[in-house]
C-alpha positions as CSV (number, residue, x, y, z in Angstrom):
1,M,4.3,-9.0,29.9
2,R,1.3,-7.5,30.8
3,K,-1.6,-8.4,28.8
4,G,-2.7,-6.8,25.9
5,V,1.1,-5.6,25.7
6,E,1.9,-8.3,23.3
7,R,0.1,-7.4,20.5
8,H,1.7,-4.1,19.7
9,E,5.2,-6.8,20.6
10,P,6.6,-6.8,17.2
11,D,7.9,-10.1,15.7
12,H,12.0,-10.2,16.3
13,T,13.1,-10.5,12.9
14,P,13.6,-7.1,10.7
15,L,10.0,-7.6,8.8
16,G,8.7,-7.4,12.4
17,H,10.7,-4.6,13.7
18,L,10.4,-2.6,10.4
19,T,6.7,-3.4,10.1
20,F,5.6,-1.8,13.9
21,A,8.2,1.1,13.2
22,L,6.0,2.1,9.6
23,R,3.2,1.7,11.2
24,Y,2.9,2.7,14.5
25,E,6.3,5.5,14.5
26,G,6.6,6.7,11.2
27,I,9.9,7.2,9.3
28,N,13.0,8.3,10.7
29,L,15.0,8.2,7.4
30,L,18.6,8.6,8.8
31,I,17.8,5.1,10.7
32,L,16.4,3.3,8.0
33,K,19.0,4.7,5.9
34,K,22.1,2.9,8.4
35,L,20.0,0.0,8.9
36,F,20.0,-1.0,5.3
37,E,23.8,-0.6,4.9
38,E,24.4,-3.2,8.0
39,I,21.3,-5.4,6.6
40,D,22.4,-7.9,3.6
41,K,20.2,-7.3,0.6
42,T,19.4,-10.5,0.3
43,E,17.3,-9.9,3.5
44,I,15.4,-7.1,2.1
45,E,15.1,-8.7,-0.7
46,A,13.8,-11.9,0.6
47,I,11.0,-10.1,2.6
48,V,9.7,-8.7,-0.8
49,K,9.7,-12.1,-2.5
50,A,8.0,-13.4,0.7
51,Q,5.6,-11.1,0.7
52,P,5.0,-9.0,-3.3
53,T,2.2,-7.4,-2.4
54,G,2.4,-6.5,1.2
55,R,1.9,-2.8,2.1
56,Y,5.2,-3.1,4.0
57,S,7.2,-4.9,2.7
58,R,6.6,-2.5,-1.0
59,R,6.9,-0.1,1.3
60,I,10.7,-1.2,2.8
61,W,11.4,-2.1,-0.8
62,F,10.7,1.5,-2.1
63,F,13.0,3.1,1.2
64,Y,15.5,0.4,0.1
65,E,16.1,1.2,-3.2
66,W,15.6,4.3,-2.8
67,L,17.7,5.6,-0.2
68,I,20.7,3.1,-1.0
69,D,20.1,3.5,-4.3
70,E,20.4,0.1,-5.5
71,K,18.3,-1.7,-7.2
72,L,17.1,-5.2,-5.7
73,D,17.3,-8.4,-7.4
74,V,13.0,-8.4,-7.2
75,K,10.8,-8.4,-10.2
76,D,8.5,-4.7,-10.5
77,A,5.3,-5.7,-7.9
78,K,2.4,-6.0,-10.8
79,S,0.1,-6.1,-7.9
80,G,-1.7,-4.6,-5.4
81,N,-3.4,-1.3,-4.1
82,Y,-0.7,1.9,-4.6
83,V,0.3,2.5,-1.1
84,E,1.4,5.7,0.4
85,A,5.7,6.1,1.5
86,L,4.9,7.9,4.1
87,D,1.6,7.8,6.4
88,P,0.3,11.2,5.8
89,D,-1.6,10.8,9.7
90,L,2.2,10.4,11.3
91,Q,4.0,12.9,9.2
92,Y,3.7,15.9,6.9
93,P,3.9,14.5,3.3
94,G,4.9,16.5,0.2
95,P,3.4,15.8,-3.5
96,R,2.9,12.5,-4.4
97,E,4.5,10.7,-7.7
98,R,3.5,7.2,-8.9
99,S,6.7,4.3,-8.1
100,K,5.3,2.0,-10.5
101,R,7.6,-0.7,-9.6
102,H,6.8,-0.6,-6.1
103,R,3.4,0.0,-6.5
104,V,4.1,3.1,-4.1
105,W,3.1,6.8,-3.7
106,N,6.3,8.4,-3.2
107,N,4.9,11.5,-1.3
108,L,8.5,12.3,0.3
109,P,8.9,16.1,1.1
110,G,11.9,16.4,-0.9
111,N,15.1,14.4,-2.3
112,R,17.7,11.2,-1.8
113,N,19.7,14.1,-0.3
114,F,17.5,16.9,1.2
115,C,13.9,15.3,2.4
116,P,13.0,17.4,6.2
117,L,10.4,14.7,7.7
118,I,7.8,16.3,10.3
119,R,5.9,14.8,12.7
120,R,2.0,15.4,13.2
121,T,1.7,16.7,16.5
122,N,-1.8,17.9,18.4
123,K,0.1,21.3,18.6
124,L,1.0,21.1,14.7
125,E,-2.4,20.4,14.0
126,S,-4.3,23.6,16.2
127,F,-1.6,25.8,13.9
128,S,-2.6,24.8,11.2
129,T,-6.6,25.4,12.0
130,E,-6.1,28.8,13.0
131,E,-5.3,30.0,9.8
132,L,-2.6,31.6,10.8
133,E,-1.3,32.0,6.8
134,K,-3.9,34.3,6.6
135,K,-3.3,36.4,10.0
């Protein structure tokens, strides 16, 4: 392995790969849903129970319940700062709605049946600074 690359290498566990994706790649709802359909839900429960206040474990928990529409056997989060479900630095968010159970801001721009996600790019950001709506 090249020097310096190992810090970006995810742990080879479901938590390691999910955390890496949430941190660096943004959300792909289809991939998450397909993954959650294949993983035994007890693995997700174990992730949340091991790190009940972790920002990534709470986001994984939120996305599992939101996408699969099934409540995990995990007690509601009682502490920890609220975190954004969708990283607004990576993707364009929607309006924020509080998910008290997970202590997550649901800022997804849609619902379970239709939620178009748009990745932030330099080109799109340049369009927003041009105020095209005024032209």
